Each structure stands twice: as C-alpha cells, then as structure tokens.
N, C-alpha and C positions, 0 to 999 in steps of 0.2 A: 050666735057666738058672739062673745061680747069682747070686745078690744082691751088688754091690757095698755095699754097707754105710758105707761110708767116703766111696766116691763119695757117693752119697743122703746124709747128716752134710757131706758138706761140701760140697751142693749148699743141702742144707737155712740149713745158715752160712753161708756166700756172702750166700741171700734174706734171711736175716736180715738181716745187716751189711746188702743194699741197703735195705731197708724200712727200717734206724734211720737212714742215713747218708740217702735220697729227706726223713724224714719229716727228722732235720736239718735238713736246709743245701737241701730243694726245699722241701714242705709249708709251712714253719714259716715260711717264705716266705709264702710261697703265702696260705698261711692270714691271715698279719697282714695283709697287703696285700688283699685281704676284709673282713677283720676293719675296717679304718681302711676299704677305700673303701662300708662297713654306715655305722659310725658314720658318715663326711663329710655320704655321703646321706644317714643319719637329722638331722647337724645341718642341711644342706640345708633337707633337710623341715621337720624345729621348723624356722627363719629361715624360710623361707616362704611357711607356716603363722600364725608373730607377722605377717611382713609383713601377708597377708592382714588379718588382725585387726588390723593399725591402718590398715591401708586399708576394713577394712569399718568402723571407727573415725570417720577423715577419711571415710568419703565420710559416713557417716552425724550426720557432725557438722555438714560442707555441707549434707546435705540440708535438717537440722531452719536453720541457720542461710536457705539460700533457703526453706522455706514462712518462714520468723517476716517474712524477708522479704515473699517474698508478702501476706501479713497487714499491715503495719504498712507496705504497699502502697495493697490494696485498704482503710485502713481510712484509709490519708490521701484515696486520691478520697471514701467517703464525707465526711467529711469536707468536703474540697474543692465539689462536690454542691451538699454541707450550704449549704455556705457563696453558691457563687453562688445557692443558690436562695431563702436569705432576701437575698443582698442583689438580685436579679430580682424581691422580691416590695417589697423597701421605694420601691429605685426608681421601682414602680408604683403607691408610698402615694402619691406624695409625688412623682408624674409625677397619680392623679389628685386632693388633694390638691388642685399648684397649678392642674388644670384649676377645680376648685369656686370657689379662690378667687378666680380669674380671673371665671369665670362668674359667683357671685358679687359679683366689681367692678360683674363689669357689668352686671350685674341691678340694683345696688345705686346705679349712676351712670344705669343711665336708667329710674329711679326718682324721684330726685332731680334730676334734668333733666323725668323728665313737670309732678314741679310743682310745679318752678318755671314750670313752660309755664304750667302751668293757674294757679296762686297767679299770675300776670303777666293769663296769658289777663283770668285772673274779676275782675282788680282793672280792666283794661280795659272789664271786657265792662261791670261797673257804674258805671267813667265812664262808657259809654255812653249807657250804660241811663237816669243820675241827669240828666243832659246831659236828654235826652228825653221823660223825667221836670217834668225844670227846664223843656225849651221850651214843653213842653204842657199845666206847670202854668198857664205865666204863660201861652198864648195865652190857656187856660179863664176863667182866674179872676184873673188878673194879681196872682195871688201867687206865690211863692219854693216854688221846694219845701222848704227848712231852714221858711220863716214856715208852712209847712203842715204840718207836721212837730211845731214845737211846736205850733202848733195840738191835731195831733190826742192830743202829750198831754197838757200839758190840759184836752183833752175827755174824755179820758181819767180822771181824775184825778177830777172833777170826778160826772163820772158816776158812779162804783163808790163811793168817794168812803171814809167808815168804811161803811162795806156788805163789805165783801171787805176791809179793809184794816189791820195794829192798828201802833199808831207805834208806832215801838219804848220812849217811854219812856206809863207811862199820863197821861189828861189832863183839865190845873191845872197840871201837877209839871213844868216846861223844867226841861230836862236839856242847860245848854254843850256836852257831851263826846262827843252823837250828832247830827253834819252829817249835812245833806242833801248828796247828790254827787249832781251834774248833769257826766254826761259826754256828748259829742258830735265829734264827726269834725273841727267847721270852727267857729270862738270863737264865742261869739255874743252880737245886736249886745243892744244896753241892750234894747232892744220890746222882744224877743223873753225880754230876761228876769223882764221886768217880766211878763211871760202866765200864766210862772211861776211866781212866786210868787205870784200875783193867787190861781193856781190850786188853790198850797198853801193858800196865806193865808184861803182861804172855805173849804177841806178843816178843814187842819188847824190854829187860828190860834195864831199865840205858839211853834208849836213849832220850834225846830228854827235849824244857819242853813246857806239855804244857798253850796256850794262848787262853782264849774265850772272844767272841767278839759278840756284838748285831746287833744282821740287820734285823730288820722292813722291810726294802722294799720287800723283799719273802713271799711269806702265807708259814705259816705254814712249815719253809725250821731250816734244819740240815745240814751240812757238815764237815767233813774231811777233809787236805788243807799240805801236808807234803811231800816239795819237789813235785819227779810222780807223789805220791798215792796220788792219789783222790774222796772221797766218802762224796759223798750228798742224803739226796732222801729230793722230799719236794711235800705238796699240787700239787703246783702252773708247777709240769711236770702232776703232770694227768689231771691239766687244760687244755692241751696243746690240745693236742685231741680232746675235746668239745671247744677251741675257732675257732679250723678252721672248726671244720662245722657249729661250727654258723658265720662263717664269710661266710663258702659255701650258708646258705641258705644265707646271706640276697645280698651279693656280682650278687648270680645271680638276682634274680628281680632288679636287678638295672641295669644288662646288658642289661633284652630283654630290661626294660623301655626306655635305652641309644636307641637303637638300634630302635626303635620304633618314639626316638623325632627325629633323622638322615631320617626318610621315610618319601619321598614324601606324 
C-alpha cells in the first residue's frame, strides 16, 4: 500500500489551521468569557465576603449596643429599686415618728389632764379636810383651825427656842436687814400676829422685824422663815401621802391596761 504523503501533510496542515482558527476565533473568546466569569464570580465572592464582614461588624455593633442598653436598663432598675426602698424606709420612719409623736402627745395630754385633776382634787380635798377640821376643832374647843395653827407654831418656838435653833445674828447684835418672814394662806388677824410676836420676843428678845405675807397657793398653811430657821405646817403636807396612794391606785390599772394593749 502506497502512502500519500502529500495528502497526509495536507491533512496535518488543515488540522493545524483548524486548531489555530479554533484557538483564535473560538477558544480565545470562550477562555476570555470564562476568565471574565471567574473574575466576576471572584469579585462577587469578595463583595459578598466584604458584605458579610460589614454585616458581622454591624451585628456586633448592635449586639454591643443591645448589651449596653440591657446593662443600662439593669442599672436603672437597680437605682429605681433602691430609690423605692429608700422612699419606703423614709415613709415608714415618718409614719413611725408621727405615731410616736402622737403617742407622746396623747400621753402628755393624759398626764397633764391627770395632773390637773389630781391638783384640783388635792385642793378640793384640802378644803374639805380643812372645813372638817375647822368644824371639829370649833365643836371641841371653840377655837378656829387658823388660831390653833398659830398657837401650835408659837408653842414649837417656845419649846425648842435657842436649844435647837440659832438666829442669823449673834445675840445682842441687832440687824435690821435680817427680817422674819411669816407666810400664811389667810391674812393673820392682829391677835394671831400678837401670839407669834410674843413667842419670838420671849425666845429672842429684840431680834429682827416680822414681815407678814399671804400665800394662797398653799392649802391651809403657815410658815416662818428666819435665816436657817424654818418652821412650817400645812394641810397639804398631810395630803401628800393620800395623793401618792391615789396615784398608785390610778397607775396600776393603767399599767395593766397598757400591758394588755401591747400583748399580741
């Protein structure tokens, strides 16, 4: 079999020409299109990655802001709770203070009322006792209570005299500035004053000047003051023990009532 080299060379040349033409006019545009497509895809990927990064940054930013808002919210809620607690404590303290003040005012008013009642009762009782003693003394001895009080004071002066008391100035030295003060609930009658003056003159002759004054605040009382010497007698003194007994009788039930009020 004969080989036609010309035909073979021609076919090879045709093949090479075809390959060149395909590469020149077909493969090159296709490869270019593929490269462009790859570039576009790569650009899209890079854009997508950049967008994802921006989205992640934005997400992180908003997440941080959200956490900051939550933290601020928690802080504000804590502050609000503390303010509410402080206000509650303040109002409770105010209510407690008002209650204690009201209780103190009530106790003070009750004590004042009790004191006024006790004082009025004591004066009334003193007057009743004085009137009873006055009538009893008049019935028994035809003397007034005031007269008997003056005589009793004079008797004590004469009985004790210089044995128990010393005048404010040495004997034999008169001192007009030192006066003897005699205070009584009633205005002493001349004869009653004479009884006291005679008793003083018999014990300390020529000593001092007697000054008389009326003290209506006491209950049927008579007192003598001269320097360190002080004598006094009053129905009020005898009413003190009675007043204390009455206080005990009134206080004990009140204490029991208060204990019952505080018991649950």
